[in-house]
N, C-alpha and C positions, 0 to 999 in steps of 0.2 A: 785497480787503475781509474783514476778519476778523470771524466772528460773536461778539455779545456774550453774556457768561455770563448764565444767567437769574438772576433777583435772587433771594435767600434771604428766605423768609418770616420776618417778623418773629414772635416767641413769642406777642405779643399780639394777632396776626390770626389765628393757629391755632385752628379751630374744635374744639371738644369732639367726642369719637367719639360720634354720635349710635345707635350700635347697643346694642340692649338687651343684659344680660348673657346670658350662656348659661346657661339655667337646667337644660339636661340634664345639664350637668356643674357642680355647685355645689363652690365651694370649702368642703372639710370641716374643714379646721384649718391656721393659718397659724404660723409660727415668726420670731421674731427672729433673726438669724444675724449674730453679730460675728466678721468676719475679722481676724486678729491678725497673720497672717503670709501673705502672698499666694503664698508660693513652696511652700506645702504643698499638695498634690491635696487634693481633696475628693470624696467620693461621697455622694450622695443615693439610697436605696434605696426605689422605691416598689413598692407591691404592688397591681397594677390591680384584681385581680379579687378582692381582700381586704374583706369587710365591714369598715368603720371601726370598729365597734361590737366586732369580734372581733381586736384588734390582736395583734400579736406582742410580748408584754408579760409580765411577771411576774403580773401580776393575772389572765391567762388561761392560765397555765401553760405559756406558750411564749416565754419570753425567750430571743433568741438567746444561745447559749453561748460562741461563737467565729466570727471573721473570718479569712480569710485571702486574701492578694491576690497573684497571681502576676504581677509586673509585666513579665515578658517575653512572657506568652501572653497577660494579659490578663482571665485567668480570676479570677473572685470567687467563692469559696466560704462560705457563711454555714450554721453548723451550727444549727438550730432543732429544739427537742424537738416530737416529735409526739403529741399527746394523742388517744387514740382516742375520748374522750369526745365533742369539739368538733371541728369542721372536718374531719372524717375518714371517709371512705367505707369502709367495712370490706370489702364485696364487690369494689370496685374493686381495694383493696389485694391482696386474695387472688389476684385474676386477674392483677394486675401481677406478683405475685410469682411466680405459676405459669408466667408467660409468660416470665419472666427466667431461671427455673430451666431450663424447657426450652431457651432459647436458647443456654445454657452461654456467655454473653458476658461477663455480669457486670455490674455496674453502673456508673456515672460517678462522679464525685468521687475522694476520696482512697481509700476502701477498693477502688475499682476501679482503681486505679492510673493515674487521670487526671494 
């Protein structure tokens, strides 16, 4: 005796999801994306700790200036100018710089030989 396969539910009988939308994680923006060539890899960069009102863009003086992808290592480098007037904690920057200088190890990224 062989078991019978389970019947496939018809689309008409599928019930809508009754769960309410997640209000703790609202969608703040959406974009229409038109894919023209599926052979090209695409990257979506998300800055989870970044306030959406302070985007990395030209209006805020922090438009990314370049992007480098190292395909063998999978490293992605994005150069973003730092404006010390917005979104920058000067005392933490000074502490980080002092710690980096004392460690004599250097930094990551291109300048650090990454």
